[in-house]
KELO-771160 format. One record per residue: x, y, z of N, C-alpha, C, CB in turn; residue in one letter. Coordinates in steps of 0.2 Angstrom, whole numbers, plus 5000, padded with zeros to 4 digits. Glycine has a CB too. Layout:
// residues N
XYZXYZXYZXYZA
...
// end
This chain:
// residues 112
500649924999500050015001500350064997500150065010M
500050124995501050174996500750235002501450234985S
501150265002500850295008500350375003501550325015S
500250435008499650475003500250535003498650485006I
500950515007501150575000501450554995501550645001T
501350514992501650484987501050454981502150424991N
500550504983500150494980499650584973499750454986L
499650544966499450584962498750644966499150534956S
498950714961498350754961497550724960498650794957V
497850664955497150624952497150574954497050614946Q
497450534956497350474963496850534970498650434968Q
497050564973496750614978496250624976496950664980L
496150664968495150654969494850604969494650684964R
495150544969494950484966494750474971495250444962Q
495250474979495150424984494650484987495750404989A
494550544986493750624990493250594988493550714986A
493050564980492750544978492450464976492950584974T
492850414981492750364983492450364991493250324981L
492750404995492550425000491850435004492850475000K
491650484997490850524995490450454995490850584986E
490650464993490250384988490150334993490850324980K
490650314997490450255003489950305008491150215008I
490050355011489850395017489050405013490450465019Q
488850435008488050425007487850335004487850495000S
488250305002488050235002487750215010488550194999L
488050215017488050205024487550245025488750225029E
487550285022486750325027486150305020486750455028K
486150295015485650255013485450215016485550245009E
485950165016485950095019485550095026486750065020L
485950145031485550185039484650175037485750295040G
484550245033484250265033483450185028484550335032Q
483850125026483350085026483250045030483350055022L
483750005035483849995042483450015048484350005042L
483550085047483150125050483150145057482650105048G
483850155054484350175063485350195058484350055071S
485750255060485950255059486650225058485650285058A
486750195053487350145051488050205054487450105039V
488750165059489050195059489850205057488750205062S
490050265057490650225051491050195055491150275045V
491350145054492150125057492850155061492250115054A
492550185065493150225068493650205075492850315069G
494050265077494450245085494050235089494850295089P
493850185093493550225098493450235103493350225099A
493150295105492750325110493350325114492150285113P
493950355121494450345125494050345130494950385125K
494050295138493450305141493950325146492850255141Q
493750325152494450365159494250315161494350435166K
495150295163495750255166495150235175496650335167K
495250195176494950205184495450145187493850195186F
495350205193495750165197495550175203496450165197T
495950105208495650085212496150095218495450035211M
495850115225496450135229496850055234496050195235S
496750065236497349995237497249975244498150015237A
496550035252496250005252495449945249496250035255A
495249985245494749915241495249845237494149955234A
495749895237496049805234496349755240496849805228K
496149785246496349745251495749735255497049765254A
495349745253494649725254494349655248494149795253K
494449675245494149635238494349575239494349645230I
495349585239495649535239495649475248496449575237S
495449515252495249485256494449445258495549515260A
494149475253493349415254493549375246492149475253A
493849385244493949325240494349255242494149345234A
494849315246495049245253494549195258495349285258K
494149235257493649215264493449165259492849275268A
493049175249492949145248492949065245492749175249R
493749055246494049005243494148965250494749035240W
494248985255494148945263493548935264494348995270A
493148955262492448935264492348855259491749015261K
492448885252492548845247492848775250492948865243I
493448775251493848745253493948705260494248785251K
493748715264493248705273493448755277493348615278G
494048765275494648795281494248845282495548825279K
494648845288494548945292494848995285495248965302T
494349065286494649115282495249125286494149175281P
495849175280496049185281496249275286495949165277V
496349275291496249375289496549415286496449425294T
496549475289497149495280497449505288496949595272A
498149545288498649555290498749635294498949545284P
498849625299498849695303498949775300499449685308A
498949825297499349875296500049895300498949925297P
500549905298500849925302500550005304501449915300K
501049985313501050025314501550125310501250005320P
501250195314501550245308502150245309501350325307A
502550235309503250265310503450325317503350295302K
503650315319503950395322504450435319504250385329G
503950485322504350555319505150565324503750625319K
505450585320506250615326506450665329506950615323M
506550665335506450735336506850805333506550745343S
506550865339507250925334507950905336507251035336A
507850895343508650875345509150805341508550845352A
508650765340508950715335509150745327508350655334T
508850765326508950775318509250835318508250775313R
509650885322510250935325510750865325510150975334A
510750825326511550805331511550745323511550745344K
510950725320511150685313511550745308510150665308L
510850805309511450845304512250865307511150935301S
512350895311512950895312513250835312513150925317A
513550795312513750735312513750735303513250685316K
513350725297513150745293513450775289512850775294L
513550845289513950905290514750885292513550955297K
514850855296515650835296515850805295515950825298A
515450765290515750685287515750725279515150595289S
515450755279515650835271516150815273515550935271W
516350905277516650905277517350885276516550925279A
517450825282518150795282518150765271518150715290R
517650725270517750675263517950785257516450585261R
517850815259517850865254518550915255517150915255R
518950885261519450915265520050845259519250915276A
519650785260520150715257520450735250519750625255A
519750785247519950795240520550825239519350825235K
520350865243520850925239521350905243520651005240K
// end
């Protein structure tokens, strides 16, 4: 199949008239059938659906419970969520900052 850029003006005109004929025939067919015939084209884009981690966990736990019930086992409970990590105190942050600054200073001095 040749590229559209390689077609002559006459070939482009012929392609345009063929497309018009096809559209008129589709319209006529739609009138005969009593409904509009859609031209095959790109499908409309659908919104992307994202599921939250909590929803995925609930669905997973429910599915595992269903399978456990079918297999005759006790249902598997979901693992307990991990506790939130503690925050660093201002004093600890200052000590760590001082240590890192000293370390960087030693590295810079060693490079010289």
